[in-house]
C-alpha positions in Angstrom: 117.6 -33.1 -0.1 120.0 -36.5 0.7 124.3 -35.5 0.5 124.4 -38.5 -2.3 121.3 -36.9 -4.3 123.1 -33.0 -4.4 126.1 -34.9 -5.4 124.5 -36.5 -8.4 122.8 -33.1 -9.2 126.3 -31.2 -8.9 128.3 -33.9 -10.6 126.5 -33.2 -14.3 126.0 -29.5 -13.9 129.9 -29.4 -13.3 131.0 -31.8 -16.4 128.5 -29.8 -18.4 130.2 -26.2 -17.1 133.6 -27.9 -17.7 132.4 -29.3 -21.4 130.8 -25.6 -22.0 134.3 -24.5 -20.9 135.9 -26.3 -23.2 134.0 -25.7 -26.3 134.0 -21.7 -25.7 137.7 -21.7 -27.0 136.9 -24.1 -29.6 134.5 -21.7 -31.1 136.7 -19.0 -31.0 139.4 -21.2 -33.4 136.6 -22.7 -35.3 134.3 -20.2 -36.3 134.5 -16.1 -36.6 133.0 -13.4 -34.3 129.9 -12.7 -36.3 129.2 -16.7 -36.4 129.3 -16.5 -32.9 127.7 -13.6 -31.9 124.5 -15.0 -34.0 124.5 -18.3 -32.4 124.4 -16.3 -29.3 120.9 -14.3 -30.4 119.8 -17.7 -31.8 120.0 -18.7 -27.7 118.8 -15.3 -26.4 115.3 -14.9 -28.7 114.5 -18.7 -27.9 114.9 -18.8 -24.5 112.7 -15.3 -24.3 109.9 -17.1 -26.0 110.4 -20.0 -23.8 110.0 -18.0 -21.0 107.0 -15.8 -22.1 105.2 -18.6 -22.8 105.7 -20.8 -19.6 102.9 -18.3 -18.0 105.4 -19.0 -15.1 103.7 -22.0 -14.7 106.9 -24.1 -14.1 107.3 -22.1 -11.1 104.3 -22.5 -9.8 104.7 -26.2 -10.0 107.5 -25.9 -8.1 105.9 -24.4 -5.5 102.9 -26.9 -5.1 104.2 -29.7 -6.3 104.9 -30.5 -2.1 101.1 -30.1 -1.6 99.2 -31.8 -4.0 97.9 -35.4 -4.1 98.0 -36.0 -7.9 101.1 -34.8 -9.2 100.4 -36.1 -12.8 97.5 -34.1 -13.1 99.3 -30.6 -12.1 102.2 -31.6 -14.6 99.4 -31.7 -17.1 97.4 -27.9 -16.3 100.5 -26.3 -16.0 102.4 -27.6 -19.6 99.1 -27.0 -21.7 98.2 -23.9 -21.5 101.2 -22.6 -22.4 102.2 -24.8 -25.4 98.9 -23.7 -27.0 99.5 -20.4 -26.8 103.0 -20.7 -27.9 101.7 -22.8 -31.3 98.9 -19.9 -32.0 102.3 -17.1 -31.6 104.5 -19.3 -34.1 102.0 -19.3 -36.4 101.3 -15.9 -36.6 105.1 -14.6 -36.9 105.8 -16.9 -39.5 103.9 -14.5 -41.8 106.0 -11.7 -40.9 109.4 -14.0 -40.7 111.1 -11.3 -43.6 111.0 -8.5 -41.3 112.0 -9.8 -38.3 114.8 -12.8 -38.9 116.9 -9.7 -40.0 116.7 -7.8 -36.9 117.4 -10.8 -34.8 120.0 -12.9 -36.7 121.5 -10.1 -39.2 119.7 -12.0 -42.5 116.1 -12.8 -43.9 117.3 -16.7 -44.8 114.4 -18.3 -43.9 115.7 -21.2 -42.8 117.2 -19.7 -39.5 114.0 -18.3 -38.6 112.4 -21.6 -39.0 115.5 -23.3 -36.9 114.8 -20.1 -34.4 110.9 -21.4 -34.1 112.1 -24.9 -33.6 114.6 -23.7 -31.1 111.3 -22.0 -29.0 109.2 -25.0 -29.3 112.1 -27.4 -27.7 113.3 -24.8 -25.3 109.9 -25.1 -23.9 109.2 -28.7 -23.0 113.1 -28.7 -22.0 111.8 -25.6 -19.2 109.0 -28.0 -17.8 111.1 -31.5 -18.2 113.7 -30.2 -16.3 111.9 -29.1 -13.3 109.2 -32.2 -13.7 112.2 -34.6 -13.0 114.2 -32.1 -10.1 111.1 -32.2 -8.3 111.3 -36.2 -8.7 114.7 -35.7 -7.6 116.3 -38.3 -10.0 119.9 -36.7 -10.2 121.2 -39.2 -12.8 118.4 -37.6 -15.3 118.9 -34.6 -14.4 122.7 -34.9 -14.9 122.6 -37.1 -18.1 120.3 -34.2 -19.8 123.2 -31.7 -18.9 125.8 -33.2 -20.3 124.4 -35.5 -23.4 123.6 -32.0 -25.5 127.1 -30.1 -24.9 128.9 -33.2 -25.2 127.5 -33.5 -28.8 128.0 -29.7 -29.7 131.6 -29.7 -27.8 132.3 -32.7 -30.9 131.0 -30.7 -33.9 132.7 -27.6 -33.1 136.2 -29.4 -33.1 135.2 -31.2 -36.3 134.9 -28.0 -37.9 138.1 -26.5 -36.7 139.6 -29.4 -38.5 136.8 -29.8 -41.9 136.7 -26.3 -43.1 133.5 -27.1 -44.9 131.5 -27.5 -41.5 132.2 -24.0 -40.7 129.2 -22.7 -41.5 126.8 -20.5 -39.8 123.3 -22.2 -40.7 124.8 -25.7 -39.9 126.1 -24.1 -36.6 122.1 -23.1 -35.7 121.1 -26.4 -36.7 123.2 -28.3 -34.4 122.5 -26.0 -31.7 118.8 -26.7 -32.1 119.5 -30.5 -32.3 121.5 -30.8 -29.5 118.8 -28.7 -27.3 116.8 -31.3 -29.1 118.7 -34.4 -27.5 117.8 -33.3 -24.2 114.3 -33.2 -24.7 114.2 -36.6 -26.0 116.4 -37.9 -23.1 114.5 -36.4 -20.5 111.5 -37.7 -22.3 112.6 -41.4 -22.1 113.0 -40.8 -18.4 109.9 -39.0 -17.9 108.2 -41.7 -19.9 105.7 -43.5 -16.9 105.0 -39.3 -16.0 103.8 -38.3 -19.3 101.7 -41.5 -19.8 100.4 -40.4 -16.4 99.4 -37.0 -17.1 98.1 -37.4 -20.3 95.4 -39.4 -19.0 95.1 -37.8 -16.0 92.1 -35.5 -15.4 93.0 -31.7 -16.0 92.1 -30.0 -12.8 91.1 -26.5 -14.4 90.0 -24.8 -11.4 93.4 -25.3 -9.9 94.8 -23.1 -12.9 93.2 -20.1 -11.5 95.4 -20.2 -8.3 98.2 -21.3 -10.3 98.1 -18.6 -12.6 97.7 -15.8 -10.2 102.0 -17.4 -8.7 103.0 -17.7 -11.9 101.8 -15.0 -14.3 103.8 -12.3 -11.9 106.5 -14.3 -12.5 106.3 -14.4 -16.1 106.5 -10.5 -16.7 109.8 -10.9 -14.2 110.8 -13.5 -16.0 111.0 -10.9 -19.0 112.2 -8.5 -17.6 114.7 -10.4 -16.1 115.8 -11.9 -19.5 115.8 -8.3 -20.2 118.4 -7.6 -17.2 120.6 -10.5 -18.0 120.6 -10.4 -22.2 119.8 -6.8 -22.7 123.6 -6.2 -23.5 124.3 -8.2 -26.1 120.9 -7.3 -28.0 122.1 -3.3 -27.7 125.6 -4.2 -28.6 124.2 -5.6 -31.8 122.4 -2.7 -33.2 125.2 0.1 -31.1 128.4 -2.1 -32.1 128.3 -5.3 -34.0 127.9 -9.0 -34.3 131.7 -9.3 -34.0 131.3 -7.1 -30.1 128.1 -9.9 -29.3 130.6 -12.6 -30.0 133.4 -11.1 -27.9 131.4 -10.5 -24.6 129.1 -14.1 -25.1 132.5 -15.8 -25.0 133.5 -13.7 -22.0 130.2 -14.5 -20.3 130.9 -18.2 -21.1 134.1 -18.4 -19.2 132.3 -17.1 -16.9 130.4 -20.2 -16.8 132.3 -21.4 -14.1 130.1 -18.7 -12.0 127.0 -19.9 -13.5 127.7 -23.3 -12.6 127.4 -22.3 -8.8 124.5 -20.2 -9.8 122.6 -23.6 -11.3 123.5 -26.1 -9.0 122.5 -23.7 -6.1 119.0 -22.9 -7.2 118.1 -26.5 -8.6 118.3 -27.7 -5.0 117.7 -24.3 -3.0 113.8 -23.2 -3.7 112.8 -27.0 -3.1 114.8 -27.7 -0.1 113.3 -23.9 1.4 109.9 -24.7 0.7 110.3 -27.8 2.6 111.6 -26.3 5.2 109.0 -23.5 5.4 106.6 -26.4 5.6 108.4 -27.4 8.4 108.8 -24.6 10.3 112.1 -22.6 9.1 115.0 -21.6 11.4 116.1 -18.0 10.1 120.0 -19.2 11.9 119.9 -21.9 8.8 118.9 -19.3 5.9 121.9 -17.0 7.5 124.2 -19.7 7.6 123.9 -20.3 4.2 123.4 -16.7 3.0 126.9 -15.9 4.9 128.4 -18.5 2.8 127.9 -17.4 -0.4 128.5 -14.2 0.4 132.6 -15.2 0.8 132.7 -17.9 -1.6 131.5 -15.3 -4.2 133.5 -12.4 -3.6 136.5 -15.0 -2.7 135.9 -16.3 -6.8 135.3 -13.0 -8.2 139.2 -12.1 -6.5 140.4 -14.7 -7.8 139.3 -14.9 -11.4 140.7 -11.1 -11.2 143.9 -12.1 -10.5 144.3 -15.3 -13.1 142.5 -13.7 -15.8 145.5 -12.9 -17.9 145.8 -16.7 -18.3 143.2 -16.8 -21.0 145.3 -14.9 -23.4 147.1 -17.5 -23.7 144.2 -19.8 -25.4 142.6 -17.6 -27.1 142.9 -16.0 -30.8 144.1 -12.1 -31.1 140.4 -10.6 -31.5 139.8 -11.5 -27.8 142.4 -10.6 -25.7 140.3 -7.8 -24.1 138.4 -10.6 -21.9 141.0 -10.7 -19.9 139.6 -7.2 -18.6 136.2 -7.4 -18.8 135.4 -11.6 -17.5 135.6 -9.8 -13.8 132.7 -8.1 -14.3 130.7 -10.7 -16.3 131.6 -12.9 -13.4 129.5 -10.4 -11.1 125.6 -11.5 -12.3 125.4 -15.0 -11.5 127.4 -15.3 -8.2 125.3 -11.8 -7.4 122.6 -13.5 -8.3 123.0 -16.8 -6.6 123.4 -14.7 -3.4 120.4 -13.1 -4.2 118.3 -16.2 -4.0 119.0 -16.5 -0.5 119.2 -12.6 0.7 115.7 -12.2 -1.2 114.3 -15.6 -0.6 111.1 -14.4 2.0 109.6 -12.9 -1.3 108.6 -16.0 -2.8 108.3 -17.3 1.1 105.8 -14.8 1.2 104.3 -15.4 -1.8 104.7 -12.2 -2.8 105.9 -12.5 -6.3 103.6 -9.6 -8.1 106.3 -7.3 -6.4 109.6 -9.2 -8.3 108.5 -7.8 -11.5 109.3 -4.1 -10.0 112.5 -5.3 -8.6 113.6 -6.6 -11.9 112.1 -3.6 -14.2 113.8 -1.3 -12.2 117.0 -2.8 -12.9 116.3 -3.3 -16.5 116.2 0.4 -17.1 119.3 0.7 -15.3 121.4 -1.3 -17.2 119.6 -0.4 -20.6 120.3 3.5 -19.3 124.3 2.6 -18.3 124.5 0.5 -21.7 123.6 3.8 -23.9 126.1 5.5 -22.0 128.6 2.7 -22.4 128.5 0.6 -25.1 129.5 3.3 -27.9 132.6 4.2 -25.6 133.7 1.0 -24.7 132.3 -1.6 -26.6 131.8 -4.9 -24.9 133.9 -3.7 -21.6 130.8 -1.2 -21.0 128.3 -3.8 -21.6 130.2 -5.5 -19.2 130.2 -2.8 -16.6 126.8 -1.9 -17.1 125.1 -5.6 -16.8 127.3 -5.6 -13.7 126.0 -2.3 -11.9 122.4 -3.3 -12.4 122.9 -6.9 -11.3 124.0 -5.5 -7.9 121.3 -2.9 -7.9 119.0 -6.7 -8.0 120.1 -7.7 -5.1 119.9 -4.3 -3.3 116.2 -3.8 -3.5 115.5 -8.4 -3.7 117.1 -7.7 -0.2 115.6 -5.0 1.1 111.8 -6.2 0.3 113.0 -9.7 1.5 113.8 -8.5 4.9 110.2 -6.5 5.4 108.2 -9.3 4.0 109.5 -11.7 5.9 112.4 -12.0 8.3 115.9 -10.0 8.5 118.8 -10.9 7.6 123.0 -9.4 8.2 123.6 -6.5 5.4 125.7 -4.0 6.3 128.9 -6.9 5.6 127.0 -7.7 2.4 126.6 -4.7 0.6 129.8 -3.4 1.6 132.2 -6.1 0.2 129.4 -6.1 -2.5 130.6 -2.3 -3.2 134.1 -3.4 -3.3 134.0 -5.8 -5.6 131.5 -4.2 -7.9 134.1 -1.2 -7.8 137.0 -3.2 -8.7 135.8 -5.4 -11.6 134.3 -2.0 -13.6 137.8 -0.4 -13.2 139.1 -3.6 -14.7 137.0 -3.5 -17.3 137.2 0.0 -18.4 140.9 0.3 -18.0 142.3 -2.6 -20.9 145.6 0.5 -20.8 146.7 -0.8 -17.2 148.9 -3.2 -16.4 147.6 -6.9 -15.6 150.0 -6.7 -12.2 148.0 -3.8 -10.8 145.0 -5.5 -11.1 145.7 -9.0 -9.3 147.5 -6.9 -6.3 144.1 -5.3 -6.2 142.3 -8.0 -5.9 145.1 -10.1 -4.2 144.3 -7.4 -1.3 140.6 -7.9 -1.5 140.8 -11.4 -0.8 142.6 -10.8 2.1 139.9 -8.4 3.8 137.6 -10.8 2.9 139.0 -13.5 4.9 139.2 -11.1 7.8 135.8 -9.9 7.4 134.2 -13.2 7.0 136.2 -14.8 9.8 133.3 -15.9 12.2 132.1 -17.9 8.8 135.1 -19.8 8.7 135.4 -20.4 11.9 132.1 -22.5 11.9 132.0 -26.1 11.2 130.5 -27.8 8.1 128.1 -24.8 7.4 126.8 -25.7 3.9 125.3 -29.1 5.9 122.5 -26.9 6.6 121.1 -26.9 3.0 121.7 -30.2 2.0 119.2 -32.0 4.9 
């Protein structure tokens, strides 16, 4: 991938992350914790449905894109099966909306449920259109679709702060779904020729079996991974309150600075590594990128640990606990980003059927720790539980990759991972300790990292390996 294209992707994701970062404090001042929690539940449920009914064919499209001649036919074969099943599913669940709506959204208001159904369809199309754009390396289109919806949503949240009549849950949920729709409409405009071509392309159903063979294990993995990512919010809603969901979601949202880097890296990494495999990859390139990501991720955790107290100046009194739990919230996106490289051998060797095993084990660990820690610590317990299970996910994925593909250095990774995880848990569960002690702890960890990864710092332009 050319540097110009990479910067195009990165700029869109960066601006989108900045808008999300600005939106969070605005949400805390404009809406109640409970309303924010219900908004999060809408996002969680719709994202799960989109994952399930994609059937893993969005990832199969990415895997096969460089190896097929008729790419529009591939797009059609991947898009239609899940869309048909999603339509049947939504028609079925509408029958039971009165019993399902209170569980997920805390209300039996039918309009909330209709919005959720529409959101499922919108996110389904967004999931596929996003990979269509990404595989054609249309960086500008990708960036525009990341920025516009978030800009609309931020404008609404700011307006709600000044106009109290806008501070309604139904309107908040409607605007969220509308913003998702804006992204899909913009994507459709960029993809109009591709979609028109796909409409008239022959559906090569003989390829569907091989695509599902690759993709279906990723569905199970996607569901388990969704659980690993969002089960803490569901359990907070059941064992604590929607207010705790709101508090935790805002903390996780502030950790979106880490999510930004994960998304940028994931956007370019998988297409790049698959191209490298077809050309004959050099393991040294993968090892170098892995080491750089490790150093960057651990240093970012330490930096946030040193500066988390700054957030208390921008949030209402009810959200001050975020100072202690935000560091634990950083663990998931950053450890997942490291696992994209350390565990790449699983996808390269096409052993995707093993991914669900890793994710399900990590999910069960997450559920167990949430059951233990949420009643004791609330949102802080959820943050600690997710950090622990994500660390196990990284460990399992790295070890399996080493056995399926090629070995990479692991001792330094595991030791620094353990130190970072311990620090995050200690800070999350001890909000009565003076901030200065945590600042000192993370400063010491930063110094150790610079020593442990001094060989990485001495290398010249290590990141260029990932851009060529």
